[in-house]
C-alpha positions as CSV (number, residue, x, y, z in Angstrom):
1,M,10.2,-27.7,-3.6
2,G,13.9,-27.3,-4.9
3,N,16.7,-25.8,-3.2
4,S,16.5,-22.2,-4.5
5,K,12.8,-21.8,-3.7
6,R,13.4,-23.7,-0.1
7,C,16.0,-20.9,0.3
8,L,13.9,-18.3,-0.9
9,V,11.0,-19.3,1.5
10,V,13.4,-19.3,4.5
11,L,15.1,-16.0,3.7
12,S,11.7,-14.4,3.3
13,S,10.4,-15.5,6.4
14,I,13.3,-14.8,8.3
15,Y,13.1,-11.3,7.0
16,V,9.9,-10.8,8.2
17,I,10.3,-12.0,11.6
18,A,13.4,-9.7,11.7
19,F,11.3,-7.1,10.4
20,A,8.7,-7.5,12.7
21,V,10.7,-7.9,15.8
22,N,12.9,-4.8,15.1
23,L,10.3,-2.3,13.6
24,I,9.3,-0.3,16.7
25,P,12.9,0.0,18.5
26,S,14.1,1.2,15.0
27,I,11.6,3.9,14.9
28,M,11.6,4.8,18.3
29,F,15.1,4.6,19.2
30,P,16.8,5.9,21.3
31,D,13.7,5.8,23.3
32,A,13.0,2.4,23.0
33,T,15.6,-0.3,24.5
34,I,16.7,-2.8,22.4
35,Q,16.7,-6.4,23.8
36,P,18.5,-9.5,23.1
37,I,15.7,-11.1,21.1
38,H,16.2,-8.0,18.7
39,A,19.9,-9.0,18.6
40,A,18.8,-12.7,17.8
41,A,16.4,-11.9,15.1
42,S,18.8,-9.8,13.3
43,G,21.7,-12.4,13.7
44,L,19.6,-15.0,12.4
45,L,18.7,-12.9,9.3
46,L,22.4,-12.4,8.8
47,V,23.3,-16.1,9.3
48,C,20.7,-16.9,6.9
49,M,21.7,-14.2,4.5
50,L,25.2,-15.7,4.6
51,G,23.9,-19.2,3.9
52,T,22.1,-18.1,1.0
53,C,25.4,-16.3,-0.2
54,L,26.9,-19.7,0.4
55,L,24.6,-21.6,-1.7
56,R,25.2,-18.8,-4.3
57,N,21.2,-17.9,-4.6
58,R,20.5,-15.0,-6.8
59,V,17.8,-13.4,-4.7
60,A,20.4,-13.1,-1.6
61,K,22.7,-11.1,-4.0
62,L,19.7,-8.8,-5.2
63,L,18.6,-8.7,-1.6
64,I,22.4,-7.6,-0.5
65,M,22.4,-5.0,-3.2
66,A,19.3,-3.2,-2.4
67,I,20.7,-3.3,1.4
68,L,23.8,-1.5,-0.2
69,F,21.9,0.9,-1.9
70,A,19.6,1.6,0.9
71,S,22.3,1.7,3.5
72,V,24.4,4.2,1.4
73,T,21.3,6.6,0.7
74,V,20.3,6.5,4.1
75,F,23.5,7.3,5.4
76,S,24.6,10.0,3.3
77,L,21.2,11.8,3.4
78,I,21.0,11.8,7.2
79,S,24.2,13.0,7.1
80,F,23.4,16.1,4.5
81,E,19.9,16.6,5.9
82,T,20.9,19.0,8.9
83,Y,23.2,21.2,6.5
84,M,21.0,21.5,3.3
85,Y,17.6,22.2,3.8
86,D,14.8,24.3,2.3
87,I,15.6,22.9,-1.3
88,V,12.5,21.3,-3.0
89,L,14.7,18.8,-4.9
90,L,16.5,17.8,-1.7
91,D,13.7,17.4,0.3
92,A,12.0,15.0,-2.0
93,L,15.3,13.0,-2.2
94,F,15.4,13.2,1.6
95,S,11.8,11.6,1.8
96,I,13.1,8.5,0.0
97,Q,15.3,7.6,3.1
98,Y,12.5,6.6,5.2
99,P,11.3,3.9,3.2
100,L,14.6,2.9,2.4
101,Y,15.6,2.8,6.2
102,I,12.3,0.8,7.1
103,L,12.6,-2.0,4.3
104,F,16.1,-2.5,4.5
105,V,18.0,-1.3,7.8
106,T,15.3,-2.2,10.0
107,P,15.5,-5.7,9.9
108,L,19.4,-5.7,10.6
109,F,18.7,-3.0,13.8
110,G,18.9,-5.6,16.2
111,L,22.8,-5.6,15.8
112,N,22.7,-2.1,17.8
113,F,22.2,-4.2,20.8
114,F,25.9,-4.4,20.5
115,L,26.6,-0.8,19.7
116,N,23.8,1.5,21.1
117,V,24.7,4.2,18.2
118,N,22.4,6.4,16.2
119,P,20.5,5.0,13.5
120,E,22.5,6.4,10.7
121,Y,25.4,4.6,12.2
122,V,23.7,1.5,12.3
123,S,23.1,1.9,8.2
124,L,26.9,2.5,7.8
125,L,27.3,-0.9,10.0
126,V,24.8,-2.3,7.4
127,F,26.7,-1.4,4.7
128,F,29.6,-2.8,5.7
129,I,27.8,-6.0,6.5
130,A,26.3,-5.8,3.4
131,I,29.7,-5.4,1.3
132,L,31.2,-8.6,3.2
133,L,28.0,-10.9,2.4
134,L,28.5,-9.5,-1.3
135,V,32.3,-10.3,-1.4
136,I,31.2,-13.9,0.1
137,H,28.7,-14.4,-2.2
138,E,31.0,-13.6,-5.4
139,V,33.7,-16.1,-4.0
140,A,31.3,-18.8,-3.4
141,V,30.1,-18.3,-7.1
142,T,33.6,-18.3,-8.6
143,R,34.9,-20.9,-6.2
144,F,32.0,-23.4,-6.7
145,S,31.6,-22.5,-10.4
146,N,34.9,-24.3,-11.1
147,V,33.6,-27.1,-9.4
148,D,30.5,-27.9,-11.1
């Protein structure tokens, strides 16, 4: 199995583990308590994403771009949801935030173990982490392309 495929299998496996571990706390927060196991699963996913970025994996870049889109969408829609309602178009747009939150913010929700903030701020934190990972990916691509 090639290095790229192995990297994809590891990233997918760790994503599923982080998703499964963090699903209930992310849905039930603040009623559910976040344990160190949730933080460890999210941290492991971050380390794996960082490793795939350093290996210049394109799938990691796509995942990071999806996380960027989802976190910006979730944060902005949650911020505006309390002020704008009863508009059919916006209600349809607001319904998009929940699947995006579940798919892309939930696996990293364990990082809330350190902050204990509302889910919209977790999505903002995930946004900044995704930007950092994207910068690392682009630096690795440009730095190592000169070496190859």
